[in-house]
All heavy atoms as an XYZ file, in Angstrom:
799
protein
N       0.831     -1.188      0.000
C       0.000      0.000      0.000
C       0.876      1.252      0.000
O       0.461      2.295     -0.462
C      -0.936     -0.004      1.199
C      -1.882     -1.207      1.265
S      -2.671     -1.793     -0.243
C      -3.517     -0.431     -0.886
N       2.098      1.138      0.518
C       2.997      2.291      0.533
C       3.337      2.741     -0.881
O       3.472      3.934     -1.144
C       4.288      1.965      1.283
C       4.053      1.702      2.760
O       3.006      2.132      3.279
O       4.914      1.068      3.384
N       3.472      1.781     -1.807
C       3.819      2.140     -3.182
C       2.646      2.793     -3.907
O       2.838      3.655     -4.763
C       4.280      0.894     -3.940
N       1.409      2.397     -3.569
C       0.244      2.980     -4.228
C       0.032      4.409     -3.742
O      -0.234      5.311     -4.512
C      -1.014      2.117     -3.961
C      -0.846      0.754     -4.631
C      -2.270      2.822     -4.462
C      -1.939     -0.228     -4.268
N       0.152      4.619     -2.450
C       0.067      5.923     -1.803
C      -1.245      6.663     -2.089
O      -2.139      6.142     -2.715
C       1.264      6.778     -2.177
C       2.574      6.153     -1.725
S       4.016      7.034     -2.264
C       3.918      8.495     -1.266
N      -1.305      7.877     -1.616
C      -2.488      8.716     -1.776
C      -2.444      9.426     -3.138
O      -1.415      9.972     -3.517
C      -2.528      9.779     -0.674
C      -3.694     10.714     -0.786
S      -3.646     12.180      0.306
C      -2.777     11.679      1.730
N      -3.552      9.390     -3.830
C      -3.653     10.163     -5.069
C      -3.798     11.633     -4.703
O      -4.451     11.990     -3.729
C      -4.874      9.721     -5.889
C      -4.740      8.334     -6.422
N      -4.080      8.038     -7.588
C      -5.160      7.145     -5.928
C      -4.103      6.749     -7.799
N      -4.761      6.167     -6.793
N      -3.191     12.492     -5.475
C      -3.303     13.940     -5.275
C      -2.870     14.378     -3.881
O      -3.500     15.227     -3.249
C      -4.732     14.427     -5.555
C      -5.157     14.160     -6.981
O      -4.305     14.268     -7.889
O      -6.327     13.845     -7.190
N      -1.758     13.817     -3.392
C      -1.264     14.161     -2.062
C      -0.935     15.647     -1.954
O      -1.193     16.271     -0.922
C      -0.040     13.317     -1.719
N      -0.373     16.215     -3.005
C      -0.035     17.645     -2.960
C      -1.285     18.509     -2.861
O      -1.315     19.478     -2.108
C       0.797     18.036     -4.186
C       2.192     17.456     -4.176
C       2.984     17.833     -2.929
O       2.925     18.996     -2.490
O       3.654     16.939     -2.391
N      -2.315     18.159     -3.603
C      -3.568     18.925     -3.541
C      -4.190     18.804     -2.155
O      -4.699     19.788     -1.606
C      -4.540     18.434     -4.607
N      -4.150     17.600     -1.575
C      -4.685     17.415     -0.223
C      -3.896     18.259      0.778
O      -4.471     18.928      1.628
C      -4.648     15.930      0.157
C      -5.128     15.647      1.550
C      -6.458     15.827      1.891
C      -4.248     15.200      2.527
C      -6.910     15.568      3.178
C      -4.685     14.937      3.813
C      -6.025     15.130      4.134
N      -2.576     18.239      0.662
C      -1.746     19.036      1.569
C      -2.031     20.528      1.403
O      -2.055     21.265      2.395
C      -0.265     18.743      1.358
C       0.594     19.412      2.366
N       1.294     20.553      2.088
C       0.830     19.119      3.664
C       1.944     20.938      3.177
N       1.680     20.080      4.144
N      -2.250     20.983      0.182
C      -2.580     22.398     -0.049
C      -3.865     22.791      0.690
O      -3.978     23.899      1.199
C      -2.736     22.689     -1.540
C      -1.418     22.637     -2.290
O      -0.345     22.656     -1.634
O      -1.454     22.555     -3.536
N      -4.822     21.881      0.740
C      -6.097     22.164      1.409
C      -5.926     22.217      2.922
O      -6.474     23.096      3.587
C      -7.168     21.112      1.024
C      -8.402     21.246      1.896
C      -7.526     21.245     -0.451
N      -5.159     21.280      3.482
C      -5.068     21.217      4.940
C      -3.940     22.071      5.517
O      -3.954     22.377      6.705
C      -4.928     19.765      5.447
C      -3.589     19.158      5.025
C      -6.106     18.915      4.998
C      -3.264     17.847      5.708
N      -2.954     22.462      4.722
C      -1.789     23.163      5.274
C      -2.122     24.445      6.029
O      -1.466     24.733      7.030
C      -0.738     23.424      4.194
O      -1.249     24.250      3.188
N      -3.141     25.228      5.639
C      -3.454     26.398      6.459
C      -4.000     26.041      7.848
O      -4.081     26.902      8.721
C      -4.532     27.133      5.652
C      -4.425     26.612      4.272
C      -3.929     25.208      4.413
N      -4.366     24.777      8.052
C      -5.008     24.353      9.295
C      -4.144     23.389     10.117
O      -4.617     22.857     11.116
C      -6.346     23.692      8.982
C      -7.198     24.484      8.060
N      -7.896     25.604      8.470
C      -7.422     24.358      6.723
C      -8.537     26.122      7.431
N      -8.268     25.377      6.376
N      -2.903     23.165      9.721
C      -2.098     22.134     10.388
C      -1.877     22.410     11.876
O      -1.704     21.467     12.641
C      -0.734     21.937      9.696
O      -0.074     23.197      9.594
C      -0.911     21.320      8.327
N      -1.922     23.657     12.288
C      -1.747     23.945     13.714
C      -2.920     23.425     14.547
O      -2.793     23.242     15.754
C      -1.572     25.443     13.947
O      -2.757     26.141     13.596
N      -4.059     23.170     13.893
C      -5.242     22.671     14.603
C      -5.496     21.188     14.365
O      -6.354     20.600     14.996
C      -6.482     23.457     14.175
C      -6.379     24.930     14.496
C      -7.598     25.692     14.088
N      -8.046     25.256     12.766
C      -9.244     25.505     12.260
N     -10.121     26.181     12.962
N      -9.576     25.093     11.077
N      -4.761     20.578     13.449
C      -4.958     19.158     13.141
C      -4.086     18.333     14.070
O      -2.864     18.452     14.072
C      -4.608     18.854     11.666
C      -5.539     19.623     10.737
C      -4.703     17.345     11.406
C      -5.164     19.520      9.276
N      -4.725     17.503     14.877
C      -3.994     16.674     15.832
C      -3.719     15.278     15.291
O      -2.766     14.618     15.695
C      -4.773     16.588     17.137
C      -4.868     17.963     17.809
C      -5.787     17.998     18.992
N      -5.472     16.969     19.972
C      -6.317     16.608     20.933
N      -7.488     17.173     21.038
N      -5.977     15.678     21.788
N      -4.568     14.812     14.379
C      -4.427     13.442     13.888
C      -5.324     13.279     12.667
O      -6.399     13.868     12.611
C      -4.864     12.468     14.994
C      -4.478     11.053     14.752
N      -3.252     10.555     15.121
C      -5.155     10.032     14.202
C      -3.201      9.267     14.803
N      -4.345      8.935     14.252
N      -4.871     12.501     11.701
C      -5.705     12.136     10.547
C      -6.167     10.689     10.712
O      -5.354      9.808     10.999
C      -4.920     12.261      9.242
C      -4.467     13.648      8.817
C      -3.589     13.561      7.583
C      -5.665     14.544      8.564
N      -7.457     10.465     10.550
C      -8.030      9.124     10.593
C      -8.557      8.802      9.201
O      -9.236      9.617      8.590
C      -9.213      9.066     11.571
C      -8.855      9.434     12.974
C      -8.972     10.738     13.423
C      -8.397      8.463     13.852
C      -8.654     11.083     14.723
C      -8.074      8.799     15.157
C      -8.190     10.102     15.587
N      -8.251      7.630      8.717
C      -8.814      7.215      7.421
C      -8.929      5.705      7.404
O      -8.420      5.004      8.266
C      -7.981      7.732      6.240
C      -6.539      7.319      6.258
C      -6.124      6.155      5.633
C      -5.591      8.102      6.897
C      -4.793      5.778      5.644
C      -4.253      7.735      6.910
C      -3.864      6.567      6.283
N      -9.617      5.223      6.417
C      -9.844      3.793      6.324
C      -9.838      3.317      4.896
O      -9.370      4.016      3.997
N     -10.361      2.139      4.719
C     -10.466      1.457      3.439
C      -9.098      1.140      2.839
O      -8.897      1.176      1.650
C     -11.319      2.244      2.432
C     -11.890      1.330      1.391
N     -13.092      0.709      1.548
C     -11.410      0.901      0.218
C     -13.328     -0.050      0.503
N     -12.320      0.040     -0.321
N      -8.161      0.854      3.689
C      -6.845      0.432      3.213
C      -6.657     -1.066      3.451
O      -5.769     -1.669      2.877
C      -5.762      1.224      3.943
C      -4.405      1.255      3.291
C      -4.456      1.981      1.971
C      -3.403      1.915      4.194
N      -7.480     -1.642      4.301
C      -7.419     -3.072      4.623
C      -6.072     -3.472      5.225
O      -5.591     -4.574      5.021
C      -7.731     -3.927      3.392
C      -9.142     -3.798      2.935
N     -10.137     -4.631      3.370
C      -9.744     -2.901      2.102
C     -11.280     -4.269      2.817
N     -11.065     -3.227      2.057
N      -5.477     -2.559      5.974
C      -4.235     -2.837      6.696
C      -4.137     -1.810      7.811
O      -4.351     -0.630      7.570
C      -3.039     -2.694      5.756
C      -1.714     -2.894      6.394
C      -1.072     -4.222      5.999
N      -0.594     -4.864      7.216
C      -0.863     -6.092      7.577
N      -1.584     -6.868      6.836
N      -0.405     -6.577      8.691
N      -3.844     -2.228      9.030
C      -3.667     -1.280     10.132
C      -2.303     -0.609      9.974
O      -1.275     -1.276      9.955
C      -3.746     -2.001     11.465
N      -2.332      0.696      9.813
C      -1.099      1.456      9.590
C      -1.170      2.735     10.413
O      -2.201      3.413     10.433
C      -0.918      1.813      8.100
C      -0.826      0.538      7.260
C       0.314      2.678      7.900
C      -0.789      0.797      5.774
N      -0.079      3.046     11.108
C       0.037      4.303     11.848
C       1.328      4.949     11.408
O       2.299      4.269     11.083
C       0.111      4.043     13.355
C      -1.124      3.469     13.931
C      -2.162      4.169     14.474
C      -1.486      2.099     14.032
N      -3.146      3.305     14.912
C      -2.743      2.016     14.644
C      -0.863      0.911     13.655
C      -3.386      0.822     14.899
C      -1.512     -0.277     13.903
C      -2.752     -0.320     14.519
N       1.347      6.263     11.418
C       2.577      6.940     11.035
C       2.471      8.442     11.185
O       1.622      8.969     11.916
N       3.334      9.125     10.462
C       3.416     10.570     10.490
C       3.650     11.044      9.065
O       4.540     10.537      8.377
C       4.581     10.974     11.405
C       4.571     12.437     11.699
O       4.842     13.247     10.813
N       4.274     12.776     12.935
N       2.846     11.984      8.605
C       2.964     12.514      7.257
C       3.071     14.030      7.343
O       2.150     14.680      7.847
C       1.738     12.106      6.417
C       1.744     12.596      5.015
C       2.573     12.195      4.000
C       0.871     13.571      4.441
N       2.264     12.856      2.849
C       1.212     13.716      3.093
C      -0.173     14.330      4.945
C       0.553     14.586      2.240
C      -0.823     15.203      4.095
C      -0.460     15.318      2.761
N       4.210     14.552      6.949
C       4.454     15.994      6.976
C       4.164     16.601      8.343
O       3.591     17.672      8.467
C       3.672     16.691      5.883
C       4.085     16.199      4.501
C       3.435     16.963      3.412
N       3.818     16.392      2.134
C       3.550     16.934      0.978
N       2.901     18.080      0.932
N       3.918     16.356     -0.134
N       4.540     15.859      9.381
C       4.382     16.352     10.736
C       3.029     16.094     11.368
O       2.781     16.502     12.494
N       2.142     15.396     10.666
C       0.805     15.098     11.186
C       0.694     13.585     11.385
O       0.916     12.814     10.450
C      -0.305     15.574     10.224
C      -0.162     17.064      9.943
C      -1.681     15.254     10.793
C      -1.066     17.558      8.837
N       0.331     13.175     12.608
C       0.170     11.744     12.855
C      -1.107     11.246     12.184
O      -2.055     12.000     11.989
C       0.132     11.454     14.358
O      -1.009     12.031     14.948
N      -1.103      9.957     11.811
C      -2.285      9.369     11.174
C      -2.442      7.923     11.604
O      -1.507      7.300     12.103
C      -2.201      9.460      9.648
C      -1.082      8.648      9.038
C      -1.233      7.288      8.786
C       0.124      9.237      8.712
C      -0.214      6.548      8.230
C       1.147      8.508      8.153
C       0.973      7.163      7.904
O       1.988      6.432      7.361
N      -3.647      7.417     11.409
C      -3.919      6.002     11.640
C      -4.987      5.528     10.680
O      -5.867      6.282     10.276
C      -4.349      5.745     13.090
O      -5.501      6.481     13.406
N      -4.866      4.261     10.322
C      -5.824      3.610      9.439
C      -6.133      2.246     10.026
O      -5.220      1.517     10.400
C      -5.221      3.458      8.045
S      -6.263      2.538      6.912
N      -7.391      1.917     10.126
C      -7.801      0.626     10.677
C      -7.837     -0.440      9.586
O      -7.884     -0.138      8.403
C      -9.187      0.731     11.299
C      -9.255      1.659     12.485
S      -8.290      1.082     13.879
C      -6.946      2.251     13.851
N      -7.840     -1.694     10.027
C      -8.003     -2.808      9.085
C      -9.433     -2.823      8.568
O     -10.327     -2.199      9.125
C      -7.721     -4.131      9.785
C      -6.272     -4.295     10.133
C      -5.929     -5.733     10.415
N      -6.653     -6.299     11.533
C      -6.072     -6.721     12.638
N      -4.775     -6.618     12.786
N      -6.784     -7.244     13.599
N      -9.629     -3.592      7.515
C     -10.953     -3.739      6.946
C     -11.791     -4.741      7.729
O     -11.310     -5.426      8.621
N     -13.054     -4.825      7.378
C     -13.962     -5.769      8.022
C     -14.111     -7.051      7.217
O     -14.806     -7.964      7.622
C     -15.329     -5.122      8.243
C     -15.319     -3.899      9.159
C     -16.705     -3.300      9.252
C     -14.786     -4.251     10.527
N     -13.478     -7.123      6.070
C     -13.557     -8.299      5.218
C     -12.176     -8.945      5.164
O     -11.759     -9.577      6.105
C     -14.063     -7.885      3.835
C     -14.262     -9.044      2.903
O     -14.158    -10.188      3.298
N     -14.524     -8.767      1.661
N     -11.459     -8.761      4.111
C     -10.104     -9.280      3.978
C      -9.104     -8.164      4.274
O      -9.480     -7.002      4.366
C      -9.880     -9.817      2.558
C      -9.950     -8.729      1.527
N     -11.144     -8.253      1.038
C      -8.981     -7.974      0.959
C     -10.907     -7.272      0.176
N      -9.612     -7.075      0.118
N      -7.847     -8.554      4.440
C      -6.791     -7.573      4.667
C      -5.807     -7.614      3.501
O      -5.806     -8.549      2.708
C      -6.052     -7.869      5.973
C      -6.935     -8.068      7.186
C      -7.982     -6.985      7.368
O      -7.744     -5.816      7.145
N      -9.189     -7.383      7.752
N      -4.980     -6.598      3.428
C      -3.857     -6.604      2.502
C      -2.681     -7.194      3.275
O      -2.347     -6.720      4.363
C      -3.530     -5.174      2.010
C      -2.231     -5.151      1.233
C      -4.667     -4.635      1.166
N      -2.087     -8.253      2.732
C      -0.962     -8.903      3.407
C       0.217     -7.939      3.467
O       0.464     -7.191      2.522
C      -0.573    -10.178      2.667
N       0.930     -7.958      4.575
C       2.082     -7.070      4.696
C       3.201     -7.578      3.788
O       3.530     -8.763      3.780
C       2.551     -6.926      6.153
C       3.583     -5.822      6.246
C       3.054     -8.242      6.714
C       3.848     -5.360      7.660
N       3.731     -6.691      2.978
C       4.810     -7.005      2.042
C       5.581     -5.716      1.848
O       5.113     -4.804      1.170
C       4.225     -7.515      0.723
C       5.315     -7.891     -0.275
O       6.521     -7.751      0.044
O       4.954     -8.308     -1.396
N       6.742     -5.619      2.456
C       7.503     -4.377      2.415
C       8.439     -4.296      1.214
O       9.173     -3.323      1.066
C       8.284     -4.204      3.723
C       7.404     -4.155      4.976
C       8.255     -4.041      6.225
C       6.396     -3.020      4.902
N       8.410     -5.307      0.344
C       9.174     -5.252     -0.899
C       8.362     -4.522     -1.955
O       7.178     -4.259     -1.788
C       9.507     -6.666     -1.394
C      10.459     -7.386     -0.448
O      11.308     -6.712      0.163
O      10.329     -8.615     -0.321
N       9.010     -4.225     -3.061
C       8.309     -3.550     -4.161
C       7.153     -4.420     -4.630
O       7.293     -5.635     -4.755
C       9.271     -3.291     -5.311
N       5.991     -3.817     -4.872
C       4.824     -4.610     -5.277
C       4.986     -5.201     -6.674
O       5.657     -4.634     -7.524
C       3.684     -3.591     -5.242
C       4.345     -2.283     -5.493
C       5.712     -2.394     -4.862
N       4.362     -6.345     -6.855
C       4.349     -6.963     -8.169
C       3.124     -6.500     -8.926
O       2.592     -5.417     -8.695
N       2.674     -7.337     -9.820
C       1.495     -7.009    -10.621
C       0.217     -7.025     -9.788
O      -0.723     -6.318    -10.074
C       1.355     -8.017    -11.773
C       2.441     -7.893    -12.820
C       2.294     -6.614    -13.619
O       1.163     -6.289    -14.027
O       3.307     -5.928    -13.814
N       0.202     -7.857     -8.749
C      -0.993     -8.001     -7.933
C      -0.648     -7.771     -6.477
O       0.492     -7.906     -6.060
C      -1.572     -9.392     -8.131
C      -1.973     -9.639     -9.587
C      -2.547    -10.985     -9.756
N      -3.759    -11.092     -8.950
C      -4.740    -11.920     -9.198
N      -4.669    -12.695    -10.231
N      -5.784    -11.986     -8.426
N      -1.668     -7.452     -5.695
C      -1.503     -7.234     -4.260
C      -1.988     -8.481     -3.530
O      -3.098     -8.968     -3.799
C      -2.299     -5.993     -3.801
C      -1.745     -4.751     -4.497
C      -2.261     -5.851     -2.291
C      -2.592     -3.521     -4.282
N      -1.184     -9.002     -2.628
C      -1.565    -10.191     -1.867
C      -2.532     -9.819     -0.746
O      -2.335     -8.824     -0.059
C      -0.333    -10.869     -1.264
C       0.530    -11.517     -2.306
O       0.025    -12.056     -3.290
N       1.831    -11.459     -2.126
N      -3.550    -10.653     -0.568
C      -4.506    -10.472      0.516
C      -4.261    -11.483      1.617
O      -3.456    -12.398      1.472
N      -4.940    -11.314      2.730
C      -4.860    -12.277      3.828
C      -6.191    -12.255      4.574
O      -6.992    -11.342      4.403
C      -3.710    -11.935      4.776
O      -4.023    -10.790      5.531
N      -6.393    -13.270      5.395
C      -7.605    -13.346      6.202
C      -7.297    -13.032      7.655
O      -7.802    -13.688      8.569
C      -8.271    -14.711      6.047
C      -8.898    -14.904      4.707
C      -8.375    -15.807      3.810
C      -9.992    -14.143      4.337
C      -8.946    -15.962      2.554
C     -10.564    -14.293      3.092
C     -10.037    -15.209      2.195
N      -6.480    -12.004      7.901
C      -6.267    -11.532      9.258
C      -7.617    -11.071      9.787
O      -8.497    -10.683      9.021
C      -5.271    -10.381      9.266
C      -3.869    -10.790      8.845
C      -2.978     -9.586      8.631
O      -2.617     -8.935      9.620
O      -2.665     -9.302      7.473
N      -7.814    -11.110     11.097
C      -9.135    -10.791     11.632
C      -9.537     -9.331     11.382
O      -8.679     -8.455     11.298
C      -9.004    -11.062     13.129
C      -7.552    -10.979     13.408
C      -6.852    -11.422     12.155
N     -10.836     -9.097     11.259
C     -11.307     -7.723     11.130
C     -11.119     -6.981     12.448
O     -10.959     -7.595     13.495
C     -12.785     -7.877     10.792
C     -13.164     -9.191     11.393
C     -11.942    -10.056     11.292
N     -11.132     -5.663     12.380
C     -10.930     -4.866     13.587
C     -11.583     -3.508     13.425
O     -11.896     -3.083     12.308
C      -9.433     -4.692     13.864
N     -11.801     -2.860     14.552
C     -12.207     -1.468     14.519
C     -11.358     -0.697     15.512
O     -10.669     -1.289     16.344
C     -13.707     -1.277     14.777
C     -14.208     -1.725     16.118
C     -14.066     -0.926     17.250
C     -14.858     -2.939     16.261
C     -14.539     -1.327     18.481
C     -15.339     -3.349     17.499
C     -15.180     -2.537     18.597
O     -15.658     -2.939     19.805
N     -11.375      0.609     15.398
C     -10.580      1.448     16.273
C     -11.428      2.108     17.337
O     -12.599      2.411     17.115
N     -10.835      2.295     18.498
C     -11.445      3.063     19.578
C     -10.504      4.234     19.831
O      -9.324      4.039     20.135
C     -11.607      2.224     20.861
C     -12.159      3.071     21.991
C     -12.507      1.019     20.599
N     -11.022      5.443     19.675
C     -10.201      6.643     19.800
C     -10.548      7.355     21.100
O     -11.714      7.600     21.393
C     -10.437      7.591     18.606
C      -9.631      8.863     18.764
C     -10.109      6.894     17.293
N      -9.528      7.654     21.869
C      -9.679      8.418     23.102
C      -8.963      9.749     22.905
O      -7.765      9.770     22.609
C      -9.085      7.670     24.288
C      -9.648      6.267     24.542
C      -8.882      5.578     25.659
C     -11.134      6.332     24.862
N      -9.717     10.835     23.045
C      -9.155     12.163     22.861
C      -9.101     12.892     24.190
O     -10.054     12.873     24.962
C     -10.016     12.978     21.889
C     -10.159     12.428     20.476
C     -11.147     13.259     19.691
C      -8.814     12.398     19.781
N      -7.994     13.521     24.445
C      -7.838     14.356     25.625
C      -7.311     15.712     25.188
O      -7.019     15.933     24.010
N      -7.193     16.614     26.117
C      -6.691     17.937     25.780
C      -5.285     17.897     25.209
O      -4.924     18.724     24.377
C      -6.709     18.852     27.004
C      -8.119     19.210     27.430
O      -9.046     19.113     26.595
O      -8.300     19.586     28.602
N      -4.482     16.928     25.651
C      -3.093     16.886     25.216
C      -2.678     15.547     24.628
O      -1.505     15.232     24.552
C      -2.169     17.257     26.385
C      -2.332     16.313     27.574
O      -3.240     15.465     27.549
O      -1.537     16.431     28.517
N      -3.652     14.720     24.207
C      -3.269     13.436     23.623
C      -4.356     12.873     22.718
O      -5.530     13.215     22.846
C      -2.945     12.417     24.704
C      -4.154     11.882     25.448
C      -3.766     10.837     26.487
O      -2.698     10.912     27.077
N      -4.629      9.880     26.707
N      -3.922     12.007     21.820
C      -4.799     11.191     20.983
C      -4.314      9.759     21.159
O      -3.143      9.465     20.945
C      -4.713     11.586     19.491
C      -5.528     10.631     18.642
C      -5.146     13.024     19.277
N      -5.209      8.859     21.585
C      -4.867      7.449     21.744
C      -5.795      6.633     20.859
O      -7.007      6.811     20.912
C      -5.016      6.998     23.211
O      -4.203      7.838     24.030
C      -4.598      5.552     23.388
N      -5.207      5.738     20.058
C      -5.990      4.896     19.160
C      -5.756      3.441     19.545
O      -4.616      2.975     19.557
C      -5.587      5.124     17.682
C      -6.448      4.262     16.765
C      -5.697      6.600     17.304
N      -6.828      2.745     19.895
C      -6.766      1.320     20.204
C      -7.314      0.545     19.014
O      -8.327      0.928     18.431
C      -7.627      0.987     21.432
C      -7.110      1.573     22.696
N      -6.214      0.914     23.493
C      -7.372      2.761     23.298
C      -5.938      1.652     24.545
N      -6.622      2.792     24.449
N      -6.674     -0.553     18.682
C      -7.159     -1.465     17.652
C      -7.840     -2.625     18.361
O      -7.243     -3.246     19.247
C      -5.993     -1.975     16.808
C      -6.329     -2.977     15.724
C      -7.101     -2.289     14.603
C      -5.064     -3.603     15.187
N      -9.094     -2.912     18.022
C      -9.834     -4.000     18.670
C     -10.195     -5.065     17.651
O     -10.971     -4.830     16.724
C     -11.098     -3.470     19.338
C     -11.898     -4.540     20.006
N     -11.379     -5.354     20.998
C     -13.161     -4.960     19.810
C     -12.294     -6.217     21.372
N     -13.378     -6.003     20.669
N      -9.609     -6.265     17.822
C      -9.935     -7.422     16.980
C     -11.208     -8.057     17.533
O     -11.154     -9.003     18.316
C      -8.801     -8.448     17.006
C      -7.509     -7.913     16.426
O      -7.570     -7.167     15.447
O      -6.442     -8.246     16.955
N     -12.343     -7.525     17.143
C     -13.603     -7.938     17.767
C     -13.985     -9.380     17.473
O     -14.789     -9.963     18.192
C     -14.742     -6.989     17.373
C     -15.051     -6.975     15.909
C     -15.952     -7.861     15.363
C     -14.439     -6.051     15.082
C     -16.248     -7.840     14.013
C     -14.734     -6.008     13.730
C     -15.630     -6.914     13.191
N     -13.425     -9.994     16.443
C     -13.745    -11.387     16.139
C     -12.795    -12.365     16.820
O     -12.973    -13.571     16.709
C     -13.713    -11.609     14.626
N     -11.819    -11.856     17.555
C     -10.874    -12.715     18.266
C     -11.608    -13.434     19.395
O     -12.191    -12.806     20.272
C      -9.730    -11.865     18.821
C      -8.701    -12.678     19.575
O      -8.748    -13.929     19.551
O      -7.825    -12.059     20.201
N     -11.577    -14.742     19.379
C     -12.292    -15.530     20.385
C     -11.323    -16.126     21.420
O     -11.716    -16.995     22.189
C     -13.079    -16.656     19.705
C     -14.170    -16.148     18.766
C     -15.244    -15.446     19.558
N     -16.275    -14.917     18.673
C     -16.656    -13.672     18.625
N     -16.099    -12.768     19.406
N     -17.584    -13.262     17.808
N     -10.087    -15.679     21.434
C      -9.159    -16.223     22.419
C      -9.577    -15.782     23.818
O     -10.189    -14.737     23.998
C      -7.711    -15.788     22.124
O      -7.601    -14.377     22.201
N      -9.262    -16.610     24.784
C      -9.676    -16.362     26.168
C      -8.826    -15.247     26.772
O      -7.605    -15.235     26.610
C      -9.519    -17.639     26.977
C     -10.000    -17.537     28.387
C      -9.867    -18.876     29.123
O      -9.321    -19.839     28.613
N     -10.382    -18.911     30.331
N      -9.467    -14.337     27.478
C      -8.700    -13.320     28.201
C      -8.286    -13.894     29.550
O      -8.901    -14.841     30.065
C      -9.501    -12.038     28.371
O     -10.644    -12.254     29.141
N      -7.250    -13.334     30.140
C      -6.726    -13.828     31.408
C      -6.083    -12.675     32.165
O      -5.742    -11.657     31.582
C      -5.718    -14.963     31.178
C      -4.620    -14.591     30.218
C      -3.430    -14.030     30.670
C      -4.786    -14.787     28.852
C      -2.426    -13.690     29.797
C      -3.781    -14.428     27.954
C      -2.593    -13.887     28.435
N      -5.940    -12.840     33.452
C      -5.317    -11.808     34.292
C      -3.804    -11.843     34.103
O      -3.210    -12.923     34.019
C      -5.674    -12.033     35.765
C      -7.146    -11.908     36.115
C      -7.373    -12.255     37.587
C      -7.645    -10.500     35.816
N      -3.214    -10.694     34.068
C      -1.738    -10.609     33.940
C      -1.121    -10.290     35.277
O      -1.685     -9.682     36.123
C      -1.366     -9.517     32.931
C      -1.840     -9.758     31.517
C      -1.512     -8.553     30.640
C      -1.188    -10.992     30.925
């Protein structure tokens, strides 16, 4: 997914750049891979899909993108005055929880 990247990234940056002092985090989806990072000084996160996932492959992409059946997930975002916390929840995970 890193090689495909965002279409029109420069145009998007032109739109948000006057507001970067107020942007604390970018949230987006439909990438089918949980990815967190920093783009031009702005942190971002993307949740996995609810169907299939894109298999992690950090080499140059071939003609096709490999998929996987990693579990679906959703994000839980906690916002505070001085922080953004993003939790990934694998809601279909049926493994037993236990005390640590």
